[in-house]
C-alpha positions in Angstrom: 22.4 -9.2 -11.5 18.7 -8.2 -11.0 16.2 -9.3 -8.4 12.7 -10.2 -9.0 10.0 -8.7 -6.6 9.3 -10.3 -3.5 7.7 -8.7 -0.4 5.2 -10.1 2.3 1.3 -10.1 1.8 -0.8 -10.8 4.6 1.9 -12.4 6.5 2.8 -14.9 3.8 5.8 -14.2 1.4 5.2 -13.8 -2.5 8.1 -14.1 -5.2 6.8 -13.4 -8.0 8.0 -14.3 -11.4 10.4 -11.8 -13.4 7.7 -11.3 -16.3 5.6 -9.2 -13.7 6.4 -5.4 -14.3 7.7 -3.7 -11.6 5.7 -0.6 -12.7 2.4 -2.4 -12.2 0.1 -1.0 -9.7 -0.9 -3.0 -7.0 -4.4 -2.7 -7.4 -4.2 -3.9 -10.8 -1.9 -7.0 -9.3 -4.1 -7.8 -6.6 -7.5 -7.7 -8.3 -5.7 -9.5 -10.8 -3.2 -12.0 -10.4 -3.6 -12.1 -6.6 -7.4 -12.5 -6.6 -7.7 -10.6 -3.5 -10.5 -8.4 -4.7 -11.8 -6.9 -1.5 -9.5 -4.2 -2.3 -11.8 -2.1 -4.5 -11.1 0.3 -7.3 -13.4 3.2 -7.3 -11.3 6.2 -8.8 -8.1 4.7 -9.9 -6.9 8.5 -9.0 -5.7 8.3 -5.2 -9.1 10.2 -4.5 -11.8 8.0 -3.4 -9.9 5.2 -1.2 -11.9 2.0 -2.0 -8.3 0.8 -2.6 -6.8 0.9 0.7 -4.4 -1.5 1.9 -1.8 -0.9 4.8 2.0 -0.9 5.0 3.3 -2.7 8.2 6.6 -0.9 9.0 9.5 -3.0 10.9 8.7 -0.5 13.9 5.4 -1.6 14.6 3.8 1.6 12.5 1.1 1.2 9.8 1.0 2.9 6.9 -3.1 3.5 5.2 -1.7 3.5 1.2 -3.7 3.8 -2.0 -3.0 0.8 -4.1 -4.1 2.2 -7.1 -1.0 4.9 -7.4 1.5 2.3 -5.8 3.4 0.2 -7.7 4.6 -3.1 -7.1 8.3 -1.8 -7.5 7.9 0.2 -4.3 6.6 -2.4 -2.4 9.7 -4.9 -3.0 10.9 -5.8 0.5 8.1 -4.6 2.2 5.1 -6.1 4.6 1.5 -5.3 2.7 -2.1 -6.2 4.7 -5.3 -5.9 2.8 -8.5 -6.8 3.9 -8.3 -10.6 3.8 -5.9 -10.4 6.0 -7.6 -8.9 9.1 -9.0 -11.9 11.2 -9.7 -12.1 15.0 -7.7 -14.9 16.5 -10.3 -17.4 16.0 -10.6 -16.7 12.3 -13.6 -14.7 12.6 -14.1 -11.2 11.6 -11.8 -8.9 13.0 -12.7 -6.3 15.9 -12.4 -3.4 13.5 -15.2 -5.1 11.2 -17.2 -6.0 14.0 -16.9 -2.3 15.4 -18.2 -0.9 12.0 -21.2 -3.2 11.5 -22.2 -2.6 14.8 -22.6 1.1 14.8 -23.9 0.7 11.2 -21.0 2.7 9.4 -21.8 0.5 6.3 -24.5 0.8 3.6 -23.4 -0.5 -0.2 -20.0 -1.4 1.3 -17.9 -0.7 -1.5 -16.2 1.9 0.4 -16.4 -0.1 3.3 -12.9 -2.4 2.9 -10.6 0.7 2.1 -12.4 2.6 5.3 -11.7 -0.7 7.5 -8.0 -0.4 6.4 -7.9 3.2 7.6 -9.3 2.1 10.7 -7.0 -0.6 11.4 -4.2 1.6 10.6 -5.8 4.5 13.2 -6.0 1.7 15.7 -2.1 2.0 16.5 -1.6 5.2 15.0 -3.7 7.1 16.7 -4.4 11.0 16.4 -7.7 12.6 14.5 -10.2 10.3 13.0 -11.1 13.0 11.1 -7.4 13.2 9.1 -7.3 9.5 9.3 -10.5 9.1 7.2 -9.3 12.1 5.2 -8.6 9.4 2.1 -11.8 8.1 2.1 -14.9 8.8 0.5 -18.3 7.4 1.6 -21.6 8.8 -0.4 -24.6 6.6 1.0 -23.7 5.7 4.5 -22.5 9.3 6.2 -19.6 9.9 8.1 -21.5 10.2 11.8 -21.1 6.4 12.4 -18.2 5.3 10.5 -16.5 8.0 13.0 -18.5 6.5 16.1 -17.1 3.4 15.4 -13.7 4.8 14.9 -13.8 6.1 18.5 -15.1 2.8 19.7 -12.1 1.0 18.4 -10.8 -1.4 21.2 -7.3 -1.2 21.7 -5.0 -3.7 20.1 -3.2 -6.8 21.4 0.6 -6.6 21.2 1.5 -7.8 17.7 3.9 -10.9 17.1 7.5 -10.6 16.0 7.4 -9.3 11.9 9.3 -11.8 9.7 12.5 -11.2 8.8 13.1 -8.0 6.2 13.8 -8.8 2.9 17.2 -7.7 1.7 17.5 -4.6 -0.3 18.3 -4.5 -3.8 19.5 -2.0 -6.2 17.2 -3.3 -9.4 14.6 -4.8 -10.5 14.3 -5.7 -13.9 11.5 -7.1 -16.5 12.1 -7.7 -20.1 13.8 -4.4 -21.2 12.2 -2.1 -18.4 14.5 -1.5 -15.2 13.6 -0.2 -11.9 16.1 1.3 -9.6 16.2 1.1 -6.1 19.5 3.2 -4.9 20.2 3.3 -1.6 21.8 6.4 -1.1 22.2 9.8 -2.3 25.6 9.4 -4.0 23.6 6.6 -5.9 20.9 8.2 -6.8 22.7 11.3 -8.2 24.9 8.8 -10.5 21.7 6.8 -11.7 20.3 10.2 -12.4 23.3 11.4 -14.3 23.6 8.4 -16.2 19.8 8.0 -17.1 18.2 11.9 -17.3 15.7 10.7 -19.5 14.3 8.1 -16.2 10.9 8.2 -14.5 12.3 9.5 -10.9 9.5 8.4 -8.2 8.9 9.6 -4.7 5.5 9.0 -3.2 4.0 8.3 -6.8 1.0 10.7 -6.5 1.5 12.3 -9.7 3.4 9.5 -11.8 1.1 6.8 -10.2 -1.7 8.6 -12.7 0.5 8.4 -15.7 0.6 4.5 -15.1 -2.7 3.7 -13.5 -4.9 6.3 -15.7 -2.8 6.9 -18.8 -1.3 3.1 -18.6 2.2 4.7 -19.3 5.2 2.0 -19.5 8.5 4.0 -18.4 11.7 2.1 -19.6 13.4 3.7 -16.6 12.4 4.4 -13.1 14.6 5.5 -10.5 13.0 5.3 -7.0 14.1 7.2 -4.1 12.4 4.6 -1.4 15.7 3.7 0.0 17.6 7.0 0.1 18.1 7.5 4.0 18.9 11.1 3.4 15.5 11.7 1.5 13.5 10.4 4.8 11.0 12.2 6.1 12.4 12.5 9.8 
């Protein structure tokens, strides 16, 4: 049986009704039905980083991603955090936000939510801050104060245990549209043979543009996200 789209957003479970298309972009859903407009729409091409959100992995890793290129079908079963979900324990500004403000790392503020989310991911992932900011454009503040804020980020206390993961599903469906999530290479090959015209979706860097810019609505999508043989070690 087809499943409905479900995921955790800012620590709260979300279950979307079946009329939501699995190829709706995450950005359109956040800024539309979810009314979470802190995530900005800039280029809608994955180039500016204004729409950056973070996927929280089960092992505690954080991945900064472009909401304009991700579909709701790719988010199913995952943990997602937007800038609205960053809070200090007392409910005030998160230390990443406070540090960015203290370093004068924002001017017009349009790009700031995406930069804050990249900084929050960097807080646990570490590495070169220039690499962490590679997907974020800022045209008025300049990067010196932003990099200063990255350098001053405090260590984050241990996170609480994550919620129980949602079960994997082989098929998401909305109307006549199907979004397949095969769980093995054998399933993927069989689906591809049965539906040679389906979009084969991995990261979505190119296909995401056909949805976000050209507003194409594919009849069938085969997503490789759950195929362990294709996972990056």
